[in-house]
N, C-alpha and C positions, 0 to 999 in steps of 0.2 A: 565688825566686817561690813563693808558697804555692799548693798545689793543693787542699788540703782546704777546703771552704766552711764558713763560720760562719753558722749559722742562729740568729738572736736570737729569744728567747721574748717574745711580747707576750700576757700573760695578761689577758683581759677578764673576770675572774671575781672574785667576792667571797670565794672560799674556796680558792684555790690553796695548795698546801702551801708554796710558796716565797715568794710575794709577794701573797697573796690581798687584794684590795681596793685595792691601791696604785694601780692604773691601771683601775679599774672603769668610770669614765665614758669615753665615746668620746673626749672631748677630751684627757684624761690618757693614754689608751692611745695615741692618735696621737702625742702629744708624746714619749712614751717610745719608740715605734717610730722616730721621727725621730732621737732621741738614739742609739739603737742603730745606726742607719745611719751616723751621724757617727762613731761608734766604729769602724766598719769592717764591720758585718754585711753579708754577701752576700744573705741571705734574712731576711724577717721572718715568723715563724710565729704567726699570730693564732688564738687559741682562746677559746671562750666556755663550755667545760665543764671543770671541774676533774677530773683523773684521779688525785688523791691517794688512797691507800688509805682506804676507807670513804666516799668522796664520793658524794652522791646526784646524780642527773642533773637538769639543768634541762629545761624543756619545750623543744620545737623552736622555738616562737615566741620564748621568752626567749633561746635560743642565738642566733637570727637577729638579735634586737634588739640583742644585745651586739656582734656582730662585723661585720655588714654595713657600718654606717657607717665603722667603722675600716678595713676592707679597702678600701672605695671611696676613702677619703681617702689612705691610704698608697700604694696602687697609682697614684692620680692624681699623687702626688708623685714617681713614678718608681721606687718600691721594687718589688723582686721579692718577692711575697707568697705564703706558703703558708697554707692554712687547716687548722687542727687540728680535725677533726671526725670522728665516727663515723656521721653521718647523711648518706645520699645527697642528700636534698633540700637540706640545708644546703650540701653541697659544690657542688651545682649552682648555687645562688644566689650563693655566694661566688665561683665562677669567672665568673659574669655580672658581679659587682661588681669583678672585677680580679684575683682570685687565680690564680696560674699553676701551683701545685702543690697536691695534696691529700695531707695527712698524717693517716692514719687509724690510731690506735693499736690498733684491733681488726683491722687488715689486711683489712677488708671482711667480717668475720664478724658484726659487730653489726647490719648492715643489708644484707639481701640485694640491695637495689637499688644499692648503692655501686658494684659492678663495671660495671653498665650506665652509670651516670653518668660514671665515669671513662673508660670505653671511648668514650663519645660525645664527651666533652670533649677526649680525646687529650692530657691533661696528665700530667706525672710523678706517680706515685702511691707514697707511702711506705707500705710493708706491714710493720707491726710484729708481733712475736710476742706473742700475746695468749691468755689463758685465761679470760677473763670480766671483767665489769665491776668497778669499783673496790670495791664493797661486799663482793665475794666472792673477789677474785683471790688474796689471800694465803693462803687456804685450799687453793689448788691449786699451791703452790710445792714440788712434789715431782718429782724427775727421777731416771732411771737414770744418764744421762750428759748433763748440761745442754747441753753444746756440740752433741753429736750430735742430742739430742732437739729443740733449737731449730732447727738446720739442717734436720732432717727436716720439722718442722712448717712452716717457711717454704717449703721446696720444694714441699710439698703445696699451700700457699696460691698459689704461683706457677702451678702446673699448673691449679688451679681457676680462677684469675682469667684466665689465658690462654685456657682453655676457654670463658670467658664474654665473650671479645672484647677483653680488655685486651691491648695489645701488650706483648711482653716488654721492648721498648726504653723502656717507660714506668716500669718497676718499679725501686724503691729499697728495700732491705731494712733492717730495724731489729731487732736482737736483743731489744729491750724490757727494758732495764735497769730493775730495780725493779718490773716488772710480773709478779706471780706468781713472784718471784725472792727468795730469801734472799741475804744478803751473800756467802756462798761461791759461789752461783750467779753473781752479778754479777762477782766476781773472775775466775772461770773463763772467762766470756764475754769479759771485757776481755783476758784473757791469750791468747785464741785467736781474735782478730779475723781472722786469716788463714784460719781455717776457714770463717768467714762469707763472706769475700771469694771463697773458692774456689768458691762457688755461681755465681759469674759475673755478679753484679749490683752496682751501687753500694751502699754501706753507709752508713747514718746511725747515729751514736753519740749516745745521749742520756743521759749519766750525771749531767748538771748538778744539783748540790745534793742528790742522792739521799741517802737515809738511810744507806746503806752507806758513804758518804764521811764523813758526820757522826759515825759510830761509830769511826772510825780514832783510835787513841790514847786512847780513852775506856775506863776499866776496865769489865769485863763487868758488866752490869746497870746501868751508869751512864747518864746522859741524853746522847743524841748532841748534838753542837753544833748550834746553830740553823742553818737553811738558808742564811741570808745570810753565815754564817761558813765556808761550804764552797766558796768560790770558788778558793782556792789548790789544794785537792785536786782540784777540777774541772779546773783548768788542767793539773794533772799528767796527768789522764786524757786531756785534749786532746793532750798531747805523745804519749802512747801511740797514740792513734788517728791522729795525724798521721804518725807513724813507720810505722804499718800501712798508710798510703795510703788511708784511707777517704774516701768522697765528701764527708761533711760531719759536723759536730758541732752539736748543738742545745744551746745554752747561755743562761743568764740573764745572766751577766756577760761581754759581748762583748769588752771590752778586754783582759781577762787571757788570754782564749783566743787572740785575735789575736797577742799577745806570745808565747804559747806556740808558736803555729805559725811565728812568725818564727824562733824557736830551732830548730824542726824543719827549716825551709828552709835556715838557715845551716849546720847540721850536714850536711844532705844535699848542699849545694853544696861542702862541703869534702871529701866522700868521694873 
């Protein structure tokens, strides 16, 4: 029995680092979401803003135009949908359209109104470690001890959000792989998921197709493998996350992570 949930990514963007433009129309995005459900996804994470390094933000109106029809359709089909947004107003309208989880890569820092929206909606809230928007975040990839620093920052976010009325039982923590992180930071966080879990909250791991995986086996200074060629290494990180007992993994290729978690479940059953 697999206990780690698989969150499938539905990017409704023209410029995502992984699959930008492939499912940009609502119809294509819905079809992709239904395909991920068929592959075994537990949750569909619908986002209308690319957070790849260097990305520029769409307007609020454009973000809503991209995602609301998709969320409405997928939730109407019975899918458990999360909305990937940093805007409180977008989160509120997404919940009205059927989203039951809010996944904010800024952890509520980008929009001061997000905490109120989530507290009012009483839905699970994914709080990611964040140090700024995509156009500047890699300039801030400096840590004394990345594991301790990220845990401390997330603990501060928890205290702030709970002080603003968000229930502690709503919170899910995400260490923010690839966000203001160099490769060595990502590997340290992956090696110490237990420290993240020790904070006492469910943990979401989002390593899927990230650059640090594409750089594996590539000579220094070489070009990383393309995002679509990183699903095997992503599945390997899913095994690590599953063995650590995390709440969920956020992935682009659902089928390979489902298989990876079946391996974890079989090993655990044999202990």
